[in-house]
C-alpha positions, -999 to 999 in steps of 0.1 A, spaced: 129 -111 388 94 -117 403 90 -81 415 104 -67 382 80 -89 362 50 -78 382 59 -42 378 63 -46 340 30 -65 337 11 -38 357 26 -10 336 17 -28 303 -18 -36 316 -25 1 325 -6 19 297 -11 -4 267 -45 -19 276 -32 -55 273 -48 -78 299 -25 -94 325 -40 -128 318 -32 -128 281 4 -115 289 10 -143 314 -3 -170 290 21 -157 263 50 -155 287 44 -191 300 43 -204 264 74 -185 254 94 -195 285 85 -232 280 95 -231 244 128 -214 251 137 -234 282 124 -269 274 158 -286 272 171 -271 304 139 -279 324 133 -317 322 134 -344 294 96 -352 300 74 -347 270 46 -330 289 58 -299 306 41 -268 320 54 -234 330 33 -214 355 36 -178 365 19 -168 398 -1 -137 389 1 -125 426 38 -130 433 54 -132 398 72 -164 407 80 -187 377 79 -225 382 81 -255 359 62 -287 362 64 -321 345 34 -345 341 48 -379 352 33 -413 355 39 -431 388 55 -466 382 71 -493 404 101 -503 384 128 -483 366 112 -451 353 118 -435 319 118 -397 312 80 -395 315 77 -416 346 84 -414 384 92 -442 407 65 -446 434 89 -443 463 100 -408 452 64 -398 443 52 -406 479 77 -381 493 53 -353 481 21 -372 475 17 -399 503 -16 -412 488 -4 -417 452 -9 -451 435 8 -468 406 -6 -455 373 -14 -421 387 -2 -390 368 13 -363 390 24 -327 385 61 -328 396 79 -295 400 111 -295 380 121 -258 382 159 -257 375 183 -237 396 192 -212 369 157 -209 357 153 -173 369 180 -160 345 167 -180 315 131 -171 322 140 -134 326 156 -132 292 128 -151 275 102 -130 293 116 -98 280 116 -111 244 80 -124 249 68 -91 263 83 -72 233 66 -96 209 33 -93 227 35 -55 227 42 -55 190 13 -79 184 -11 -59 205 0 -26 189 -6 -42 154 -41 -53 165 -49 -19 179 -38 -3 146 -61 -27 128 -90 -18 150 -83 19 148 -78 23 111 -97 -6 94 -127 16 88 -105 45 75 -92 26 44 -99 49 14 -98 81 35 -71 108 36 -49 108 66 -27 137 78 7 129 93 43 140 98 72 128 77 96 110 101 123 94 80 132 77 46 139 40 41 150 25 7 131 51 -13 100 49 9 86 76 32 79 67 69 50 88 82 39 93 118 1 93 121 2 97 159 -15 64 167 5 44 142 33 47 116 26 45 79 47 39 49 45 54 14 63 30 -10 83 46 -38 57 36 -64 30 54 -44 50 87 -43 46 116 -67 80 116 -85 88 153 -83 76 159 -47 103 165 -21 98 162 17 119 167 48 115 152 82 90 172 101 69 182 71 31 177 73 17 154 46 -17 142 34 -20 107 19 -47 82 11 -48 50 32 -47 21 8 -48 -8 33 -38 -19 67 -13 -48 68 -5 -60 103 15 -91 90 45 -70 80 74 -63 104 74 -26 95 47 1 95 11 -13 91 -5 16 72 2 16 35 -6 51 20 -4 68 -14 -4 102 -30 1 88 -66 -32 69 -70 -62 84 -87 -84 77 -56 -64 104 -37 -76 130 -62 -112 117 -59 -111 121 -21 -96 156 -25 -126 165 -47 -150 150 -22 -134 171 5 -134 204 -14 -166 202 -34 -198 200 -13 -219 189 -42 -197 158 -47 -198 150 -9 -236 154 -10 -240 132 -41 -254 160 -63 -224 158 -85 -208 124 -93 -173 116 -104 -177 92 -133 -141 85 -141 -106 96 -133 -74 92 -154 -41 104 -138 -4 106 -144 7 116 -109 25 149 -107 17 159 -143 -19 158 -153 -53 145 -143 -86 143 -161 -118 140 -141 -152 133 -157 -182 146 -138 -220 147 -141 -248 162 -122 -279 145 -108 -297 179 -106 -302 197 -140 -299 230 -121 -263 223 -110 -234 227 -135 -210 198 -125 -179 215 -140 -187 248 -124 -193 232 -90 -159 215 -92 -141 246 -103 -157 268 -77 -161 306 -75 -131 321 -93 -115 287 -94 -109 284 -56 -120 248 -53 -99 233 -80 -70 256 -71 -70 242 -36 -67 207 -50 -40 217 -75 -20 233 -46 -23 200 -26 -10 181 -57 20 204 -61 7 222 -92 -5 191 -110 -28 202 -139 -64 191 -136 -89 190 -165 -126 187 -154 -146 171 -182 -185 169 -185 -195 133 -187 -218 123 -215 -234 88 -221 -229 93 -259 -194 80 -264 -188 105 -293 -197 135 -272 -178 121 -243 -146 117 -264 -150 152 -278 -152 166 -242 -123 145 -230 -100 157 -258 -104 194 -250 -88 218 -255 -84 203 -289 -114 209 -313 -125 176 -329 -139 174 -365 -156 140 -362 -155 107 -343 -159 73 -359 -169 45 -335 -159 8 -337 -182 -8 -311 -167 -43 -317 -131 -33 -311 -140 -6 -286 -120 19 -307 -125 55 -317 -110 72 -347 -109 109 -341 -105 134 -370 -89 168 -363 -73 195 -383 -36 196 -388 -32 226 -364 -54 209 -337 -36 175 -338 -8 187 -315 -33 198 -289 -52 165 -293 -20 145 -287 -6 168 -261 30 168 -249 45 133 -252 10 121 -263 -2 128 -227 -36 142 -237 -47 114 -259 -33 88 -235 -53 102 -206 -84 105 -227 -82 68 -236 -79 59 -199 -107 82 -189 -133 69 -213 -120 33 -215 -117 31 -253 -87 30 -276 -83 63 -295 -66 68 -328 -62 104 -340 -59 114 -376 -57 148 -392 -77 159 -422 -47 157 -446 -38 121 -436 -75 111 -438 -78 125 -473 -46 109 -485 -51 76 -468 -18 81 -448 -7 55 -422 -30 57 -391 -15 65 -357 -16 29 -345 7 19 -373 30 49 -366 32 39 -329 40 3 -338 69 14 -360 81 38 -333 81 10 -308 101 -12 -331 127 16 -336 129 24 -299 133 -13 -290 162 -17 -315 179 15 -303 177 6 -265 181 -32 -269 149 -40 -251 118 -61 -260 89 -47 -281 66 -49 -251 89 -27 -230 93 -2 -259 55 0 -263 51 7 -225 76 35 -228 58 50 -257 24 46 -240 39 67 -211 52 94 -234 88 83 -239 90 81 -277 126 87 -284 160 77 -271 167 113 -260 133 113 -242 143 81 -223 177 95 -214 163 128 -202 136 111 -180 163 91 -162 164 55 -149 144 62 -116 114 78 -134 110 49 -158 113 23 -131 82 38 -115 60 29 -146 35 4 -135 43 -31 -148 76 -21 -164 104 -47 -165 131 -33 -142 158 -56 -157 150 -43 -192 151 -7 -181 185 -12 -164 197 -30 -195 186 0 -217 205 25 -195 235 3 -195 234 3 -233 230 41 -233 260 46 -211 281 23 -233 
């Protein structure tokens, strides 16, 4: 056991960079905890590992007494067999290494070494990647666990949870993959690196990588709104009047934005010129729809946008995606009305959406809040919900999983 232990300690010290001193301390503590009952009933025990020989011994701190000793005491006659000069009241270190201690210690040592290795590896990961949070990492897909992707980043493993994946993207073990490092969590038992491809910050970093003007600070990204895998809107402005921010992001013949789109699996990207005037900003954000006018309600942070009947479909977009992303991009609620409705005083879009939510809630057997979240994410009808599927709806941020499962149970019935 002693020679084997020394060999293991030397290997770990050289290959993993963990000091022998820290390993020995951890081993002594682990062996003492695991073997306390089999060593001695004394309350003050020590386990010592000789760093030169690897020999493991146990010691009890015992008080020397004259009469009948308890578990923390030693009769003076016995004590003087090893310590001739000992006096009553002295505390001595008395070796209490049990006969079968080698076998017990060996098993515990293995477990302690594994724990120390894991702890040291986690700390190394923390040190290596702490300053890379918010950056794009490139790795290799290793395996899949409970809907998550486990990725090998060479010096550490990362995990992309199901909610951080782009729904339609498919990977196989061995595929190369880019992802944004969200955080480093060394307190979990699994991979320490938490990464994402679905967050809007991933798109921002792709633009910084592809567009030199953004990297240099000449062009600034003011806001991003994203529905991962489908569409993203990016608002940009230039700090140099000679530089067109949209043109810089698009690149010559669209090469820059095309590289980003390819990385995102064909996700559509709209690049919007930012404007401090909220009316102009909203008009830019709603492109390709042409807006007639914009009414501003500063108190409620709401915009009422007037469009022609033929432009209203463009303004809303497929499953209301365009107007929803515009609202997220500029941070204001947007109501769209066409000229005919405006002239006749027809029900505004907010009231229409409220009634649609009530109808959807009744049809699916869910709460009004869940129905509103479904509509906000473009699932307006029962057929739309059924077509999207259970998994897609469960990925909606903040959605009540029980209610979605209840809705699909009702649909199946």
